[in-house]
TORGU-722122 format. One record per residue: residue in one letter; x negated, z negated, y of N, C-alpha, C, CB in turn. Coordinates in steps of 0.001 Angstrom, whole numbers, padded with zeros to 6 digits, always signed. Atoms other than C-alpha are relative to their C-alpha. Glycine has a CB too. Layout:
% residues N
AXZYXZYXZYXZY;...
END
This chain:
% residues 84
M-001195-000795+000101+051389-086794-176292+000599+000145+001403+001013-000639-000993;K-000605-000312-001295+053178-085185-173344+001502+000208-000197-000661+001268+000643;A-001449-000196+000033+056926-085296-172651+000429+000687+001293+000752-001361-000187;V-000558-000684-001168+058780-082929-170319+001504-000271-000006-000313+001559-000021;L-001410+000347-000109+062178-084137-169132+000638+000789+001126+000178-001509+000231;E-000789-000667-001038+064711-082041-167274+001217-000869+000254+000413+001468-000420;V-001085+000932-000322+067149-084312-165473+000747+000446+001242-000545-001415+000199;N-000737-000225-001242+069885-084087-162897+000058-001309+000760+001436+000552-000276;V+000043+001166-000881+070285-086511-160034+000863-001146-000532+000458+000387+001402;N-000876+001048+000530+073090-088409-161815-000659-000783-001132+001302+000610-000491;E+000680+000670+001100+070712-089324-164639-001131-000916+000464-000542+001024-000954;L+001067+000853-000524+068213-091081-162363+000566-001390+000268-000621+000606+001299;N-000569+001341-000098+069280-094656-162999-000832-000964-000840+001485-000009-000461;A+000737+001011+000755+068187-097839-164773-000196+000413-001458+000730-001338+000066;D+000144-000443+001391+068834-096311-168205-001121+001026-000139+001320+000595-000512;F+001075-000991+000015+066491-093451-167368-001357-000703+000012+000124+000963+001211;L+001252+000759-000027+063758-095961-166539-000290-000650-001348+000052-001067+001090;K+000189+000557+001347+064318-097609-169939-000547+001056-000949+001324-000563-000546;V+000493-001094+000842+063777-094236-171609-001488+000229+000256+000800+001300+000267;I+001415-000204-000351+060500-093768-169752-000852-001160-000521-000169+000139+001537;R+000727+001175+000485+059401-097319-170583-000215+000089-001515+000764-001297+000358;N+000119-000150+001459+060111-096671-174290-000992+001095-000376+001367+000310-000615;M+000965-001065+000270+058097-093446-174149-001425-000527+000143+000229+001195+000950;F+001332+000584-000188+055098-095345-172794-000367-000884-001184-000057-000813+001308;K+000248+000866+001153+055447-097832-175662-000328+000804-001255+001211-000889-000258;K+000240-000861+001171+055330-094911-178117-001167+000947+000231+001257+000806-000338;N+001239-000731-000253+052005-093632-176764+000190+001374+000647-000734+000169-001280;V-000119-001207-000815+053366-090875-174531-000916-000225+001200+001513+000290+000444;T+001001+000209-001044+050466-090437-172132+000313+000750+001286-001352+000416-000501;E-000354-000767-001198+052052-087969-169725+001477+000340-000063-000863+001295+000125;I-001424-000330-000096+055645-087559-168596+000194+000870+001234+000891-001296+000072;V-000300-000922-001088+056686-084585-166489+001512-000005+000190-000542+001451-000297;I-001430+000023-000313+060056-084901-164781+000311+001184+000894+000416-001340+000684;K-000371-001203-000739+061633-081650-163636+001492-000045+000301-000364+001283-000799;P-001439-000054-000280+064949-081139-161890+000676+001006-000923+000258+000371+001479;Q-000771-000891+000842+067559-079607-164123+000448+001198+000828+001214-000732-000620;M-000342-001216-000729+068156-076009-163082+001520+000159+000058-000654+001238-000663;L-001422-000244-000188+071567-075218-161674+000333+001432-000395+000415-000273+001459;T-000499-001327+000319+073535-072295-163002+001191+000274+000915+000397+000117-001517;L-001084-000337-000915+075689-070666-160359+000928+001018-000647-000555+000545+001329;E-001003-000910+000531+078896-068965-161385+000929+000399+001141+000796-000652-001178;E-000954-000437-001012+081373-066970-159366+001212-000930-000039+000426+001488-000229;F-001141+000906-000086+084193-069195-158146+001261+000717-000444+000164-000544+001433;D-001249-000562+000502+087474-068547-159954+001153-000549+000843+000202-000334-001518;K-001038+000490-000917+090104-068784-157209+001374-000088-000642+000078+000892+001207;S-001284+000148+000684+092893-068573-159788+000197-001417-000533+000103+001003-001145;L-000112+001387+000463+092129-072176-160808+000698-000845+001059-001399-000588-000327;P-000623+000918-000959+094374-074791-159212-001046-000990+000533+001188-000766-000662;I+000939+000937-000620+092583-077177-156833-000182-001236-000872+000488-000407+001402;G+000083+001190+000857+093399-080089-159132-000938+000182-001180+001369-000364-000507;E+000879-000292+001138+091600-078428-162028-001464+000059+000446+000406+001335-000669;V+001360-000058-000553+088540-077745-159866-000512-001412+000230-000032+000815+001326;L+000393+001379-000292+088466-081380-158734-000234-000795-001280+001066-000686+000852;Q+000171+000709+001271+088898-082671-162298-001321+000383-000657+001173+000305-000950;S+001267-000470+000561+085972-080551-163448-001189-000658+000707-000099+001533+000111;L+001065+000650-000759+083797-081953-160659-000065-001492-000313+000209+000215+001502;H-000060+001423+000358+084948-085496-161466-000643-000214-001371+001474-000510-000004;D+000565+000109+001348+084089-084975-165141-001508+000213+000010+000661+001011-000938;G+001433-000232-000142+080656-083794-163995-000734-001163+000652-000233+001244+000797;G+000631+001201-000521+080017-087214-162463-000086-000100+001508-001336-000099-000542;H+000053+000053-001463+080581-086497-158785+000854-001144+000524+000468+001333+000610;N-000690+001174-000536+081709-089395-156602+001250+000383+000790-000944-000800+000887;S-001302-000237-000635+085094-089787-154923-000130+000526+001429+000813-001282+000006;G+000201-000515-001358+083729-089163-151403-000253+001491+000001-001156-000715+000674;F+000292-001426+000131+082339-085795-152453+001263+000761-000389-001114+000235-001044;L-001227-000664+000452+085577-084908-154257+001019+000119+001132+000616-000765-001177;S-000919-000025-001133+087603-085790-151165-000372+001110+000976+000005-001356+000717;E+000458-001046-000915+085481-083499-149006+000235+001389-000586-001485-000189+000323;I-000237-001293+000657+085716-080651-151539+001490+000337+000052-000503-000024-001476;K-001453-000231-000035+089509-081062-151740+000432+000466+001384+000769-001284-000391;E-000357-000376-001372+089842-080924-147960-000507+001398+000330-000569-001017+001002;G+000572-001318-000270+087542-077917-147757+000761+001113-000697-001447+000035-000424;L-000744-001026+000735+089407-075998-150450+001402+000199+000575+000095-000374-001479;E-001363-000105-000550+092817-076793-148978+000015+000739+001331+000610-001392+000179;N+000073-000663-001305+091653-075435-145611-000762+001329-000043-000657-000923+001002;S+000804-001220+000121+089720-072450-146965+000872+001243-000127-000931-000101-001203;S-000706-001273+000182+090681-068800-147028+000233+000294-001481-000791+001148+000646;V-000157-000216+001448+090303-068929-150831+001392-000403-000448-001061-000793-000792;Y-001308+000509+000399+093491-070956-151167+001048+000161+001094-000111-001454-000386;S-000922-000223-001098+095202-069687-148022+001339+000501-000507-000586+000985+000995;K-001356-000421+000388+098942-069347-148407+000471+001201+000836+000992-001177+000161;D-000354-001104-000887+098968-066669-145683-000704+001288-000384-000330-000353+001429;E+000773-001161+000424+097247-064013-147797+000798+001301+000016-000538-000234-001375;G-000617-001282-000120+099826-061447-147296+001335+000118-000541-000784+000951-000594;
END
């Protein structure tokens, strides 16, 4: 039997290895691991920065990444207070 798994980088952890180990125990002879495809969407600049950051946090991103995104958004033309 063959198993194809689509995973994102946040799922590559000890629990993921347990899943693979259990598959081997159940006679899975081949496991293909593929990166989960990203879906890009147009950025909605009407969203407050806090809501954007909360969404990223809920998606499992770490605090260092969130800090950099916050700084980038606050200094970007997207959220510029001098728009006219």
